[in-house]
Each structure stands twice: as structure tokens, then as C-alpha cells.
C-alpha positions in Angstrom: 14.3 -20.9 13.2 15.5 -21.7 16.6 19.5 -21.5 17.2 21.2 -24.8 18.4 24.4 -24.4 19.8 26.6 -27.8 20.8 30.3 -27.2 21.5 31.8 -24.9 18.2 28.9 -25.9 15.7 26.0 -23.7 15.0 23.1 -25.3 13.4 20.0 -23.2 12.2 17.1 -25.9 12.0 15.0 -24.6 8.9 11.6 -26.1 8.3 10.3 -25.6 4.9 7.0 -25.1 3.8 5.2 -27.0 0.5 7.3 -25.0 -1.5 10.4 -26.7 -0.4 9.0 -29.8 -1.1 8.1 -30.3 2.6 11.7 -30.9 3.3 13.7 -30.4 6.2 17.3 -28.6 5.8 19.7 -27.7 7.9 21.9 -25.0 7.4 25.2 -24.1 8.3 26.0 -20.8 8.5 29.6 -19.4 7.9 31.7 -17.6 10.2 30.5 -15.8 13.0 26.9 -16.2 12.1 25.5 -15.8 15.7 26.6 -12.4 17.0 24.5 -11.4 19.6 23.0 -7.6 19.8 22.4 -5.8 23.1 19.2 -3.5 23.0 18.0 -2.1 26.3 14.5 -0.5 26.8 15.4 3.3 28.6 11.8 4.6 28.3 11.8 5.3 31.7 15.0 6.4 32.5 15.2 8.9 30.0 11.7 10.1 30.6 9.5 8.8 27.6 6.2 7.5 29.6 3.5 7.3 27.1 0.5 5.1 26.9 -1.5 4.5 23.9 -5.2 4.7 24.1 -7.0 1.7 22.3 -10.4 1.2 23.4 -11.3 -2.5 23.9 -15.2 -3.2 23.3 -17.4 -6.3 23.1 -18.2 -5.6 19.6 -14.7 -6.1 18.4 -14.4 -3.1 16.3 -11.4 -3.6 13.4 -10.0 0.1 14.6 -8.9 -0.9 18.5 -6.6 -3.5 16.7 -4.5 -1.2 14.7 -2.6 1.6 16.4 -0.1 3.4 16.1 3.0 5.2 14.6 5.5 7.2 15.7 8.4 9.7 14.1 12.3 10.1 14.6 13.3 13.2 13.5 15.1 16.4 14.9 12.3 19.0 15.7 15.1 21.9 15.9 17.9 21.1 14.1 20.2 20.5 17.1 21.4 17.3 16.1 19.9 15.2 18.4 16.4 13.2 17.3 13.5 14.0 18.8 10.3 11.6 19.6 6.9 11.8 18.1 4.4 9.5 19.3 0.5 9.3 17.6 -2.5 8.4 20.2 -6.3 7.0 20.1 -9.0 8.2 21.2 -12.0 6.9 23.3 -15.5 5.5 21.9 -18.6 3.8 23.1 -19.7 0.0 23.1 -21.4 0.3 21.0 -20.6 3.0 18.8 -23.3 4.6 16.6 -22.5 4.9 12.2 -21.0 8.4 11.8 -19.0 9.0 14.6 -15.6 10.1 14.7 -13.6 9.8 18.1 -12.1 13.2 19.9 -9.4 13.8 22.1 -11.1 14.7 25.7 -8.0 15.4 27.7 -4.2 15.0 27.8 -4.4 10.9 28.4 -5.8 11.2 24.3 -2.5 13.5 22.9 -0.2 12.9 20.9 3.1 13.2 22.6 6.4 15.2 21.4 9.5 14.3 23.7 12.1 16.7 22.8 15.7 15.2 23.1 18.2 17.6 25.9 21.9 17.6 25.9 21.9 15.1 28.7 19.9 12.5 26.2 17.0 12.8 28.3 13.9 14.1 27.0 10.9 16.3 28.0 7.5 16.8 27.0 6.8 19.5 24.8 3.9 18.2 23.4 1.4 21.9 24.6 4.5 23.9 24.0 4.3 22.6 20.1 0.8 22.3 19.7 1.2 18.6 18.7 -1.7 17.6 20.7 -3.8 16.2 18.0 -6.8 15.7 16.7 -9.0 12.5 16.7 -8.0 9.1 16.6 -4.4 9.0 15.4 -3.1 6.2 13.2 0.3 7.0 11.4 3.1 9.6 11.2 5.1 10.7 7.9 8.2 13.2 8.1 9.4 15.5 5.4 10.1 19.4 5.1 7.6 19.8 2.4 8.5 23.9 1.7 12.2 23.2 1.7 12.9 25.6 4.5 15.2 23.0 6.6 12.6 22.3 9.2 10.9 18.7 8.8 7.1 19.0 8.8 4.4 16.2 10.2 1.5 14.8 8.6 -0.8 12.9 11.1 -3.4 10.5 9.5 -6.1 9.0 11.2 -9.9 7.8 11.1 -12.0 10.4 9.8 -9.5 13.3 8.7 -5.3 13.3 8.7 -3.5 16.8 9.7 -0.3 18.6 8.4 1.6 20.3 11.1 4.2 23.1 9.7 7.5 23.0 11.8 8.0 27.0 12.4 11.7 26.0 13.2 12.0 25.9 17.1 9.5 23.0 17.5 6.4 25.0 17.7 4.4 23.3 15.0 1.4 25.2 12.9 -1.8 23.2 11.9 -2.1 24.2 8.1 -4.3 21.5 7.2 -6.9 23.4 5.7 -5.0 25.6 3.7 -3.0 23.2 2.5 -5.3 20.9 1.2 -4.4 18.0 2.8 -7.3 16.5 5.2 -8.3 13.7 3.3 -11.3 11.5 4.6 -12.1 7.7 5.4 -9.7 6.0 7.6 -6.1 6.4 6.7 -2.8 4.8 7.9 0.6 4.8 6.6 1.8 7.9 4.8 4.8 8.7 2.6 6.6 12.4 1.7 8.2 11.6 -1.8 8.8 13.6 -5.3 6.9 12.1 -7.3 7.7 14.7 -10.3 11.4 15.6 -9.5 10.2 19.2 -9.3 12.2 19.7 -6.4 9.5 19.7 -3.6 7.7 16.8 -1.7 4.9 15.2 -2.7 2.8 13.1 -0.4 1.0 9.6 -0.7 -1.4 8.7 1.9 -2.7 4.6 2.5 -6.5 4.2 3.5 -7.2 1.4 5.0 -10.9 0.0 4.2 -14.3 1.9 3.8 -15.8 0.9 7.4 -18.2 3.0 9.6 -18.4 1.3 12.8 -20.0 -1.3 11.2 -21.4 -3.6 14.0 -20.7 -6.9 12.3 -21.0 -10.0 13.9 -17.7 -12.3 13.1 -16.3 -15.2 15.0 -17.2 -18.7 16.1 -21.1 -18.7 16.7 -20.6 -22.3 17.9 -17.9 -21.1 20.5 -19.7 -18.4 21.7 -17.1 -15.5 21.3 -17.4 -12.9 18.9 -13.8 -11.7 17.1 -12.2 -9.1 14.7 -13.9 -9.1 11.6 -11.7 -10.2 8.4 -10.7 -7.2 6.1 -13.0 -9.3 3.3 -16.1 -8.1 5.0 -15.0 -4.7 4.2 -14.7 -2.6 1.0 -11.6 -1.6 -0.2 -10.5 2.3 -0.9 -8.1 4.2 -3.1 -4.8 6.3 -2.0 -4.8 9.9 -1.8 -2.2 11.5 -3.9 -1.4 15.0 -3.2 0.7 17.2 -5.5 2.7 20.1 -3.8 1.9 22.8 -5.8 4.5 25.0 -4.5 2.9 27.7 -2.6 1.7 25.8 0.7 -1.0 24.3 -1.2 -1.6 20.3 -2.7 -3.6 19.1 -5.7 -4.9 15.8 -4.9 -4.1 13.7 -8.0 -4.5 10.2 -7.6 -6.5 9.3 -10.3 -4.2 11.7 -12.6 -1.2 9.6 -11.9 -3.1 5.8 -12.1 -2.6 5.6 -8.5 -6.1 5.4 -7.5 -6.7 1.5 -7.2 -8.8 0.3 -4.7 -6.4 -1.3 -2.1 -7.1 -2.1 1.8 -3.5 -0.4 2.1 -1.7 -0.3 5.5 2.3 0.3 4.7 4.1 2.2 2.2 7.8 2.2 1.1 9.8 3.6 -2.4 12.3 2.9 -4.2 13.4 3.3 -8.0 13.5 -0.9 -8.3 14.1 -0.9 -11.8 17.4 1.7 -11.6 15.3 3.9 -14.2 15.5 7.2 -12.4 12.1 7.1 -11.3 10.6 6.7 -7.8 8.4 3.1 -7.6 6.2 2.9 -4.7 5.0 -0.6 -3.2 2.0 -0.3 -1.2 1.3 -3.4 1.8 -2.4 -4.6 1.3 -4.5 -6.7 4.0 -5.5 -10.1 2.7 -5.8 -9.3 -1.0 -3.0 -8.5 -3.5 -0.1 -6.6 -2.6 0.7 -3.8 -4.7 3.7 -2.6 -6.8 3.7 0.9 -9.1 6.2 1.3 -11.7 6.6 4.4 -12.5 6.4 5.4 -16.1 8.4 7.9 -18.1 5.3 10.2 -18.5 5.0 10.2 -14.7 2.1 8.0 -14.7 2.1 4.9 -12.8 1.3 1.0 -13.6 0.5 -1.5 -11.1 2.7 -4.5 -11.9 2.4 -6.2 -8.5 1.5 -9.7 -10.6 3.7 -9.8 -13.1 6.7 -8.5 -10.9 6.1 -11.7 -8.6 5.0 -9.6 -5.5 1.4 -9.5 -5.5 1.1 -12.8 -3.6 3.1 -15.1 -1.1 5.2 -18.5 -3.1 1.9 -20.8 -2.8 0.0 -18.1 -5.2 -1.8 -16.8 -1.8 -2.5 -13.1 -0.4 -2.0 -12.6 3.0 -2.2 -9.9 5.5 0.5 -7.0 4.4 1.2 -4.7 7.3 4.6 -3.6 7.1 7.5 -3.0 4.8 10.7 -1.9 3.9 12.4 -1.6 0.1 15.6 -2.0 0.6 18.7 -3.9 -0.9 19.7 -6.5 1.9 21.9 -8.5 -0.3 24.5 -5.5 -1.3 24.0 -6.0 -5.1 22.3 -2.5 -6.0 19.0 -3.7 -6.4 16.1 -2.6 -4.0 14.7 -6.0 -2.2 11.2 -6.0 -0.8 10.0 -7.3 2.9 6.6 -7.7 4.2 5.1 -8.7 7.7 1.6 -10.3 8.0 -0.2 -12.7 10.4 0.8 -15.8 12.0 0.6 -19.3 9.6 1.3 -16.6 6.5 5.1 -16.4 6.7 6.7 -12.9 6.1 7.3 -12.1 2.6 10.8 -11.4 0.9 11.0 -10.6 -2.8 14.7 -10.4 -3.9 15.3 -8.3 -6.8 16.1 -10.4 -10.2 17.3 -7.2 -11.9 15.1 -7.5 -14.5 12.1 -6.2 -13.2 10.8 -9.2 -11.3 11.4 -10.6 -7.9 12.3 -13.6 -6.1 9.9 -15.1 -3.7 12.8 -15.6 -1.1 11.1 -16.1 2.0 12.2 -20.0 2.2 15.8 -19.8 1.0 16.6 -17.0 3.3 15.1 -18.7 6.2 13.1 -16.1 6.6 9.7 -18.5 6.1 10.1 -21.0 9.1 11.6 -17.8 11.8 8.2 -16.1 11.1 5.5 -19.1 11.0 3.7 -19.0 14.4 4.6 -14.7 14.4 2.8 -11.9 13.2 4.6 -8.7 12.4 3.6 -5.1 12.0 6.4 -2.3 11.6 10.2 -3.7 10.4 13.3 -2.4 8.9 16.4 -3.3 7.5 19.0 -2.0 9.5 22.8 -2.8 10.5 22.4 -3.4 13.8 26.2 -4.5 14.4 27.9 -2.4 11.3 29.3 -5.4 9.8 27.7 -4.2 6.5 25.1 -6.2 6.2 21.7 -5.0 6.8 19.8 -7.0 9.2 16.0 -7.4 10.1 14.3 -5.7 13.2 10.4 -6.8 13.8 7.5 -5.5 15.7 5.3 -8.3 16.8 2.1 -9.3 17.6 -1.5 -10.7 17.2 -4.3 -8.2 15.8 -6.9 -10.5 17.8 -6.7 -10.3 21.9 -8.3 -13.6 21.7 -6.2 -15.2 18.9 -5.3 -17.9 21.9 -9.0 -19.0 22.6 -8.9 -20.6 18.7 -5.3 -21.1 18.1 -3.6 -22.3 21.3 -0.1 -22.0 19.6 -0.4 -18.3 18.7 0.7 -15.2 21.0 -1.5 -11.8 21.0 1.5 -10.7 23.1 5.5 -10.9 21.5 8.4 -10.3 21.7 10.4 -8.4 18.9 12.5 -10.6 16.6 16.0 -9.2 15.5 17.1 -11.7 12.3 20.8 -11.3 11.4 21.6 -10.9 7.5 24.5 -13.4 7.2 25.4 -12.7 3.7 21.9 -12.6 2.5 20.5 -15.5 5.0 18.8 -14.7 8.0 19.9 -16.1 11.7 17.3 -15.6 14.2 19.4 -13.6 17.3 16.8 -12.5 19.4 17.1 -15.0 22.4 21.1 -13.7 23.1 20.2 -10.2 22.4 18.9 -8.9 25.6 15.3 -9.5 27.8 13.2 -7.5 25.5 13.6 -10.0 22.8 12.1 -12.2 25.7 9.7 -9.1 27.0 5.5 -9.9 25.4 4.0 -6.8 23.9 1.3 -6.4 21.8 3.6 -4.2 19.2 2.6 -1.8 16.1 5.0 1.0 15.1 8.7 1.2 15.1 11.3 3.9 13.8 14.9 3.8 13.7 17.9 6.2 14.2 20.7 6.6 16.1 19.5 8.2 19.1 22.4 9.1 21.0 24.8 9.8 17.7 27.0 6.8 19.1 27.1 5.0 15.4 24.4 2.4 16.5 21.0 1.6 15.3 18.4 2.0 18.1 14.5 2.3 17.3 11.3 3.3 19.6 8.7 0.9 19.6 4.9 1.8 19.8 2.3 -1.0 21.4 -1.5 -1.1 21.1 -3.1 0.1 24.2 0.2 -0.1 25.8 3.5 1.9 26.4 5.9 3.0 24.1 9.5 1.6 24.3 12.8 3.5 23.5 15.4 0.7 22.8 19.1 1.9 23.0 21.8 -0.2 21.0 24.2 -0.9 23.1 25.6 -3.7 20.9 29.8 -4.6 21.4 31.5 -4.2 18.2 34.6 -3.0 16.8 33.3 -2.4 13.4 33.0 1.2 11.7 30.1 3.2 10.4 29.2 6.1 8.5 26.0 8.6 8.9 25.0 10.4 5.6 22.7 13.5 5.8 21.7 15.0 2.7 20.9 18.4 1.7 19.0 19.1 -1.4 19.1 22.7 -3.4 17.7 21.4 -6.8 16.3 18.0 -5.3 14.1 18.0 -2.4 15.9 19.6 1.1 15.6 15.9 2.3 17.2 14.5 -0.6 14.1 11.9 -0.3 14.6 9.5 -3.3 18.7 9.6 -3.2 20.5 7.0 -4.4 23.4 6.4 -2.3 26.7 4.0 -2.8 29.0 3.5 -0.4 32.0 1.2 -1.3 34.9 -0.1 0.7 37.5 -2.6 0.7 34.9 -5.3 1.6 32.7 -4.2 -0.8 29.3 -1.7 -1.9 26.2 -1.4 -0.4 23.2 0.8 -1.2 20.4 2.8 0.5 17.4 4.6 -0.9 17.1 8.1 1.2 13.4 8.2 2.7 11.6 8.5 6.0 8.9 5.9 5.2 8.7 2.5 5.6 7.6 -0.2 8.2 4.1 0.4 9.5 2.4 3.7 10.1 5.8 5.6 11.2 8.1 7.6 10.1 12.2 7.0 10.7 15.4 9.3 10.9 16.0 10.8 7.1 20.0 10.2 7.5 21.3 7.2 6.1 23.7 4.9 8.3 26.2 2.4 6.8 28.4 0.0 8.6 31.7 0.0 6.9 32.6 -3.3 9.0 36.2 -3.6 10.0 37.2 -0.7 7.1 37.8 2.7 8.8 36.8 4.5 5.8 34.5 4.6 2.7 36.7 4.8 -0.4 34.3 6.1 -2.3 30.8 7.3 -1.7 28.1 7.9 -4.6 25.0 9.4 -4.5 22.4 10.0 -7.4 20.3 12.8 -6.8 16.7 13.1 -7.2 17.2 15.8 -9.6 19.8 13.3 -11.6 22.7 15.0 -10.5 25.6 12.4 -9.8 28.0 13.1 -6.8 31.3 11.4 -5.9 33.0 11.9 -2.5 36.1 9.6 -2.1 38.6 8.6 0.8 35.5 9.4 3.8 36.7 8.9 7.2 34.2 6.9 9.0 32.8 6.7 12.2 31.5 10.0 12.3 28.3 12.2 10.6 28.8 14.1 7.6 26.3 16.6 5.7 26.2 16.3 2.2 24.8 19.2 0.0 23.6 18.6 -3.4 26.5 20.6 -5.8 24.7 22.8 -8.2 23.8 21.8 -11.6 25.6 22.5 -14.5 24.3 25.2 -17.7 24.8 23.5 -20.9 
């Protein structure tokens, strides 16, 4: 969607597709729809100098299009977010079957940047022991042993690695002991307590069955070679690791009925039907999307088709990549948004509150805005603290020669920022800073409040390029509240807890988690914009243990730590 300003009248021209009878509709957003943001790329200024390694070959291997992820987390509990960036590794052109890329020097390392008191970052990768192994893809953050320190799980092609946080921003590779190395080509991962035993389990997406398959894909008549469509390669099941509580995990995908073959890239979690059990959504590439509903016996049933989230509004599959599972319309029920490639339209599924979803890409304005764009990581986040969750999207095509065959499309694309106006989205990218005019090959993205000023920031990765640290300097008089949960009966991070924050203007909800977007892991703290309200009249928390907790008259413009109350014995 493009915005046209005429005098004091703002017109949002939305071109609707076949599902809306091919008509063009003029929508006039109410009130202050065009509220610009201001995001500034401060990567160089704050000392984050990272270059992603993604060799591009004449063979157009699928692997070279995908990387990679980023995590925002506090590695030493000093109250400041640190940045972990995942990197690739070299390989040859051509590469023989069976080859597993390895890092051969510092330029291939994953990187940990520790935030100092002045807001700049220092590279402590070597000291931390986080250089990584092989061709990295994604990262997931979670305190799996409940010791109060955030641990890292890094996925990749060939094997994955679990790094235990020793408590001082140094890490120990415990992959072999934990039994979580996996195999094949892993993508996004999520820490989540599937059985509510107080310990975080681990769900790992895997993409396709692939081994440097030297397949010619592209247009022979045009004489060029292109990236192969995922249909060329077989699907593969996810890995699901149950936390046994002794530093070891057991693979239970088959036992939990989570072993349906997939082409999984993104993963997100929420209790979409509010039955008290966490559910999982998996973004699949060019096959039906998966929604795994958790049943009372702890096993899962894949219900994507019957719930209305398996395909788009035209009944077609699409290249599902990034996903967020969040209540965007403030009705208390988690909704879904999924990115895909250009000419497919990003998919927004609005929760119908009865176990099904409505395809809302057209009615929300998202379809027209995304028609010619390719999205990867995305997150709902309230950039102006008005109490409505907006959309920030990392964009760029997967094919570096896409403009040869589709002149209207671009390999490098600017980020997108879509403002949420009471459930309808308005594209404010053009008026929100230079970064929304700079074209990148965007991939991973994590969000969090880097400088603890109450405004949500982001770190974005690019395929074969630099990382960008986007500081939110939006001018606003709105207020905010950030919650850091500390579980005791529940898992220490409170992942899976549902938070309801109420002000005089209404209520909003969030599910505590670090997994969403694409191969990335965001700040685990829950952030709420309060609008003009200076306090939350109530903060209600449903912990994974089932404990209900209510706080009253909570002052805004601060972060508070909330401890889970002890369970009462009958």
C-alpha cells in the first residue's frame, strides 16, 4: 500500500485481489494513522562490525539463499541486552555430496557482542567460546536448566549445538552430553515447556532433505541457472527434545505426533484456543502450513487445514518463512502472520475464537502492501507505544537474479514498517527514516529494548552482508511497561505465560516467548505500550503452571520483575 497525502486528508489506496472480487477500495484510516517512526542504524557507531558469510556459486545451491539468525539476550544478567549473530562457512563450487562446511577462520565465526555501560558493544566471541561450528542457520535462547542464565541453541546444516551459559558470558558446548546435535538441515528452533513440568523443551525445525544436489533449475532457453524450487527436495520431520531434567534430552517427535514431514523454516507458539495448553505453528515453504494443537493427553494433532491456516485465501500454498503468533487486534486471542515471497502476499490469520481463523490479509490491508515484496523475519511490536502492535518486517528475495526474469521484483529490498490502526495496517515506511529506503538482502531479525528507554529496537541480519542495529528514536509522549517474568514452579523464563495488561483505554495480551520471526530469538521481556495512560490498572498473568497472578495499579515507564507466587497446597 502506498500513502497519498492531499491537504489534511490521508488516503490509503488498497488494491484488492481475486478474493475481494478484483475491486479497488479506498480506505480512510481514522485519526492519526500516519504516525512516523524514526529508526536509525547505529551498528558502526556502537561497534557491531559483522559480515555474514554466504558463498554464492554458479550452481545456485539452495543453502546460499537462507542465512541467518540473530539473538537478543542478556548473557550476564547486567540488565543490558547483548547480541549474538550466526554466521555461515565456506564451501566450494561445485561442492561434492556429503560435504559439511566448517569454519576455517575468524571471518566465519558466529559473533557475541556484549553491551557496555555506555551503550556500545565489545566483541567477546573468543572469550565466550561462541565461535560456532559449521554452517550456522538459526539461534534460540532459553534457560533450560533454570539456573538463571540464558543458554543458546544454534542450528545449522549438518549439526546443531547447545551452549550452556556459565553465568559470566562464557559458554560450554554441552551438545554431546545433552544429546541434541540432530542432523540434516535445521532452521528455526523454539524453547518451550510442552508438558508444563517446569523445564524447557526444545523444538527444532528442519527444512528439506538436501545434500548438495547438483540439479539444474532455471530457464534453459534463457541460458541462466536459478535456485531450485523446494518442490524438488523431499520434506523432513522436525526434531523435538524433551528436557529430562539432568542435563540430557530425549527425542520425542514421534511420541508426541510432531513428526509430520515438513519443509519448516519458522516456528512460533501460543495457546490459540485458550485451553491452557501451548500450541505450535510451523511455517512451511511451498507446502501447507502446520498448526499443531496440543490435546489433553499431551500429544499434538496437526489441524492447519481445518483451522483455516494451511493455505492462503485463494486456497494456495506459499513460501512460508517467518511467523509471529500474537494478538494484534487486542481481543485476547492470538493471531498469526506469515511472510512469503513476492506475488504471494503475506498471510494474516485472524483468530475467530472458535478454533478457526479468518484469512485477513485483504481486509487488514496487508495483501496490497506485500504483493511485490519478499519477507523473512517479522515481529509484532508497538513502535510508538500507543497500545497497538505494529509490524516490522525484514525483506529481500531469495534469488539473486530475480530481476532477470521478473523486472518488477528486487533481490535487495528495504525494511517495512506497518502501523496498526485498530486492526488495520498502514504502511509508514516511507516516512520513518533512511533505513526504510536502504535496500538489503534481509533475513533474520530480533527485537528488544537495547537501551532500556521503553522503545522497541531491532537487529537485522542480511544474507552475505552486514548486520544492522536499528535504534528506535520515535518521538512520542506515550507511556510503556516492560515485564520480566521469573518462574519458580514454571520454567524460569516464564515462557508460555499469558499476560493481560489493562488500562482505562482497554486491554492487550502477550505470550511470553523468545521464538518468532525467522531463525531468530528476541528479548524475552514482554513490552506493552500504554498510550496516554501512566499506569496499568491491572496486570494479570497466567503462568504455565496454571497459577493466576494479578497486580494492580502498576506504574508505567519502567521495567518490573515479577516472581511467580508459590503454589498453595490444598
